[in-house]
N, C-alpha and C positions, 0 to 999 in steps of 0.2 A: 504492500500499500504505500502510496506517495507520502511523503511528510508533510502534515499539515503544518500549516503557518499561519502566528498569530502577530499581530500588530498591536501594541500596546501604548497608549500616549502618556505619558508621565509614567516610564516605567523604570526611573533609576532611584525612587525612592518610596518608601510608605508603602501603601496598599497595590500600587502599580508594579512595583518591585515584587512583592510577596507572590502575586498574580502570575507576573512574567516567570518565576523560579517553580509555583507549582504547574503551568502549562509545560514548561521543559521539561519538569521530572516524568510529566506524561508521553515525553517524544517530540512536542511542537517545538518548531523553528521559532524563534521571537526577532520580530523587528521592535525594539524598544525606542521613547522619544525621551528626551530630557529638553528643559529649557535653556538652563545655563551650567549645570554643574556635569561636564562632561567626564570629569575624573568618577565622579561615582558612578556613570551611566557603563563606562568602560569596566569597571569593576563587577557589575553584573552582567555584565558581556561574558567576563570571564568567567564568573561562578558557573554561567550557563554552558559555556563551552567544555569547561571540566566535567560535564554532566553527560559528554558527549552528545551534546545538540549545536546546531548551528544559531548564532546570533549576532546582531547588529544593532548598533545603536547610531539614531540621526538627531539632529538638531531639530527642533518644533517649538514654536511659540504658538498656542491655541488658539490666543488672543487676536492674532494678526493673519486675519484672511487673504493679506496679500501675498503671504508666502506659500500659501498652499499648492499654487502651481508650481511651486519650483521644488515641493518637498514632494508632491504626488511622482515626479520625474525621477527624483533621486530613489524613492521605493522601488519604482519601475526597475530602476537601473540594478538595484542590490538584489532584488528578487531572480533577475537573469543571471548575474555576477555570482552570488551564492548559493543558489535554490535551483538554478535554470528551469524557472517560473515563470508566468507573465501574470500569476494571481496569487492572490492569499485569501485564507479559509475564514479567518476569525479577525474582526476588530473590536478592541475593547476601548471605548472613550472613558478614558480615567481620569485623564489631567485636570487639575483644578487647583484653587487655590481659598484658605478660609477668609470670610467675613463675618466681623462680627461689630454690628455695629446697633445701636438701637434706631427703630424706623424712623423715629422725630429728627434723630442726626444725621441719617445715611444720606452723605452728598451726591451729587450727580454723577461726578468723576467716579466714584466708587460703585454706584449704581453701572454704569456705564463698563466699567473693568470686568465687575461679575458677569455680566450680559455678554460680552464679548468673548471671557474664557470658558465659561459654563453653560451658554446656549447658541450664541451666534457661531463660534468657533466649532463646537461639534456638529451643528446644522449644516455648514458649509464644509467642512472638512470631510465628513459621510459622503456628501455628495460628489464633491471629488475625487473619492478614493473607489465611488461604485464600480467603475472601469477595470479596476484592480481588484476586485471582490469576486471569489468565486461563484458562480452558481451554484446554489445548495449551500453557501455559506452563512455565517452568522454574524450578527452585531449585537454587542453587549454595552448598552449604555450604564451609566452610574447616577445614580440619585441619592437620596438621603431620606432616613426617618424623619428629617425636620418638615418632610411635604405631608406627612400626618399626624404631626403632633407638633405645636407651638412651642419653642423656646425663643423668650427675649432675646434680641439681637441678630435673627438670623431672616430678618422679612426677605431682603434682597437675594440672598444665596437661595432661601429657599424656593422662593418664586422663580428662579431660572431654572431648578430641577424640577419645578412641578410644571415647567413647558417642555422639558425634556421627558417626562412621562409622556404626555400630552403626543409629543413628536414622536415618541417611539411607538404608539397604535398607528399613527399616520405609514412610518415607515414600515412596518409590519404587512399593512395592506397593500402599499403599492409595491413593494418590493418580493411580495410574495410570489408572484408571476417566473421572477428567477429563482424560485425556492429557499429565497433569503429569508431566513426568521429573524427577528429583531424583538428581544426583551431588555428591561433594565432593572440594576439591582438597586435595591436602597440600604447600605450600610445605617447601622447605630453608631453611637458611641464608641469611636476604636482607639486603642493606644497608639497613636504612631505621632511624627513630628507635624502633622496636619495643623495648620491654625496657630505653629505656635507650639504644638507640643502639649497644648491646654488640659486634654483628657488624661493625658500621660502624666503631666508633671504636677498638676494640680490636684492633691491628695483630697482635699474637702469636695471640687468637683466631681472626682472621680468616686469618692464614697456616696454624693449624692445620685448619680447616674446609674450607679451599680443598684442602690435602693429602691429606683425605680424600673429594675429589669427583673423579668419573671426568672432568669436562671442566675442571679444574683452576683452580676460581675459586668463591668464594661467588655466590648470585644477586643479581642487580639487581632494584629495582621493576618495569622493564619486562619481564624476562622472567616476571612472575608476571600482570601486567596483558593482556601480551600473550595468555598461555595463557588467562587468565579469557575474554577476548573471543572466544578460539577456541572455548572451551567452550560457549559460549553462542550461538554462530552456528549458522545453520539445516543448516550441513552436521555438525553432531554431535547432530542433533534425534534420531538414533534409539539413542544411547548413554544407558542409565541405571541408577541403583543401581551406580555406579562409583567406587572412590577412585581418584585419579589424581596421583600424586606428579610433583611438578615441582621437581626439586632439581639436578639436573644430575648425577645419580647419586651422591649421598653414600652413605658407608659399604656399598659393595657387596661 
């Protein structure tokens, strides 16, 4: 069987890195992107290659739509050079940043930044990559538990993720003719460096969130990486247009 290939945006750190490693452990080749930290990205590539799996790292700012044409051409070039392929199988739209500001204080600049990174970017990046996604392939977008429950300070971020959930259903509807399924995963609170590491490093916040989670703790990167690998496995190929929350049961 031909080696599967996944393109993971934001794959140099956090949940993206964990997902890339979990997919690589299944034998999936990885194209991962990084925004500015090439050193960390290349370290992930080496870790994947140590598993006997091919991987490359490409620079991408998902908030800069004007760069997508160049990026797509680089992806196409790497597919041919490394895998002798014209297409890849899985797209994981993971890259993102945290934004914590009360609704009354959120600035237009903050809003526009969140819009570009979390909605406009994935919208047009996926559109631009469609010719490179194999018929029968899979797209997995990333949302947040914050679209279901409200935590003060996340209005703009959560609104963009809510938009991604609606987009996911439309993508599934319109790409179904090519056999491409589209789903969206919604993690709860996770101990990573996301948002300055607030869930990981703020003991009081960590304890509060754990107390509001049915399984009694906040999530770990492995919880999400394993879920992503499962969602992109052949066993879930018939699932389509679904929001899957992976939060341990937060705020039930």
